[in-house]
DRENLUM-643173 format. One record per residue (C-alpha): z, x, y; residue number from 1. Coordinates in steps of 0.1 Angstrom, whole numbers, m for minus. Layout:
+-------+-------+-------+-----+
|     z |     x |     y | num |
+-------+-------+-------+-----+
|     Z |     X |     Y | NUM |
...
+-------+-------+-------+-----+
***
This chain:
+-------+-------+-------+-----+
|     z |     x |     y | num |
+-------+-------+-------+-----+
|   600 |   205 |  1381 |   1 |
|   625 |   219 |  1356 |   2 |
|   649 |   188 |  1360 |   3 |
|   621 |   167 |  1352 |   4 |
|   611 |   186 |  1321 |   5 |
|   650 |   187 |  1311 |   6 |
|   652 |   149 |  1314 |   7 |
|   620 |   145 |  1293 |   8 |
|   633 |   170 |  1266 |   9 |
|   667 |   153 |  1264 |  10 |
|   655 |   116 |  1264 |  11 |
|   621 |   117 |  1247 |  12 |
|   616 |   152 |  1235 |  13 |
|   583 |   157 |  1216 |  14 |
|   558 |   177 |  1235 |  15 |
|   581 |   195 |  1259 |  16 |
|   568 |   229 |  1248 |  17 |
|   533 |   218 |  1260 |  18 |
|   548 |   207 |  1294 |  19 |
|   564 |   244 |  1295 |  20 |
|   532 |   259 |  1288 |  21 |
|   512 |   240 |  1312 |  22 |
|   540 |   244 |  1339 |  23 |
|   537 |   284 |  1334 |  24 |
|   500 |   283 |  1338 |  25 |
|   498 |   258 |  1367 |  26 |
|   528 |   266 |  1387 |  27 |
|   534 |   303 |  1377 |  28 |
|   498 |   315 |  1372 |  29 |
|   504 |   329 |  1338 |  30 |
|   477 |   335 |  1312 |  31 |
|   477 |   308 |  1285 |  32 |
|   490 |   330 |  1257 |  33 |
|   516 |   343 |  1277 |  34 |
|   526 |   308 |  1289 |  35 |
|   527 |   296 |  1254 |  36 |
|   549 |   325 |  1243 |  37 |
|   573 |   318 |  1273 |  38 |
|   574 |   281 |  1263 |  39 |
|   587 |   291 |  1229 |  40 |
|   616 |   308 |  1243 |  41 |
|   623 |   279 |  1268 |  42 |
|   620 |   254 |  1239 |  43 |
|   644 |   275 |  1217 |  44 |
|   670 |   276 |  1247 |  45 |
|   669 |   237 |  1251 |  46 |
|   671 |   232 |  1214 |  47 |
|   702 |   255 |  1211 |  48 |
|   718 |   236 |  1240 |  49 |
|   711 |   203 |  1225 |  50 |
|   725 |   215 |  1190 |  51 |
|   757 |   227 |  1208 |  52 |
|   761 |   192 |  1224 |  53 |
|   755 |   173 |  1191 |  54 |
|   778 |   197 |  1170 |  55 |
|   806 |   191 |  1197 |  56 |
|   800 |   154 |  1193 |  57 |
|   799 |   156 |  1155 |  58 |
|   766 |   140 |  1155 |  59 |
|   743 |   164 |  1133 |  60 |
|   722 |   153 |  1104 |  61 |
|   724 |   186 |  1087 |  62 |
|   700 |   181 |  1059 |  63 |
|   675 |   164 |  1082 |  64 |
|   679 |   194 |  1105 |  65 |
|   676 |   221 |  1080 |  66 |
|   644 |   203 |  1067 |  67 |
|   628 |   202 |  1103 |  68 |
|   640 |   240 |  1107 |  69 |
|   619 |   250 |  1077 |  70 |
|   589 |   230 |  1089 |  71 |
|   592 |   245 |  1122 |  72 |
|   596 |   279 |  1109 |  73 |
|   563 |   275 |  1087 |  74 |
|   543 |   260 |  1115 |  75 |
|   554 |   288 |  1141 |  76 |
|   543 |   315 |  1115 |  77 |
|   509 |   299 |  1110 |  78 |
|   505 |   288 |  1147 |  79 |
|   514 |   324 |  1159 |  80 |
|   487 |   339 |  1137 |  81 |
|   461 |   316 |  1148 |  82 |
|   469 |   325 |  1185 |  83 |
|   465 |   363 |  1176 |  84 |
|   432 |   356 |  1159 |  85 |
|   418 |   330 |  1182 |  86 |
|   433 |   336 |  1216 |  87 |
|   430 |   314 |  1245 |  88 |
|   396 |   300 |  1234 |  89 |
|   417 |   283 |  1206 |  90 |
|   449 |   275 |  1225 |  91 |
|   433 |   257 |  1255 |  92 |
|   416 |   229 |  1235 |  93 |
|   445 |   225 |  1214 |  94 |
|   470 |   220 |  1243 |  95 |
|   445 |   195 |  1258 |  96 |
|   441 |   175 |  1227 |  97 |
|   477 |   174 |  1218 |  98 |
|   486 |   164 |  1254 |  99 |
|   458 |   135 |  1253 | 100 |
|   469 |   122 |  1220 | 101 |
|   507 |   122 |  1231 | 102 |
|   495 |   103 |  1262 | 103 |
|   474 |    80 |  1241 | 104 |
|   504 |    72 |  1218 | 105 |
|   526 |    66 |  1247 | 106 |
|   504 |    44 |  1265 | 107 |
|   491 |    23 |  1235 | 108 |
|   515 |    30 |  1208 | 109 |
+-------+-------+-------+-----+
***
């Protein structure tokens, strides 16, 4: 499973954290909140690996990357607070909706 997610993350990218979270729930039996937290750590690891790869190749758009980092930080702040307040009752439907939206976009977009 890990090589497939790694390929997807490197080639396509968006939604990899959802796959990490779903994999942790389905394959490792973790609770959804724990799985989501672990997915964040795994996503950070793959992003650091990608960043190193692109820095070595001299192919980093620093201004775009920094703007994305600011947006990610803001989203992570609000998202983590929503998880603490809403728990798994909030996370489960959001994960399903995001996965369905991505699937719809890939099939019909």
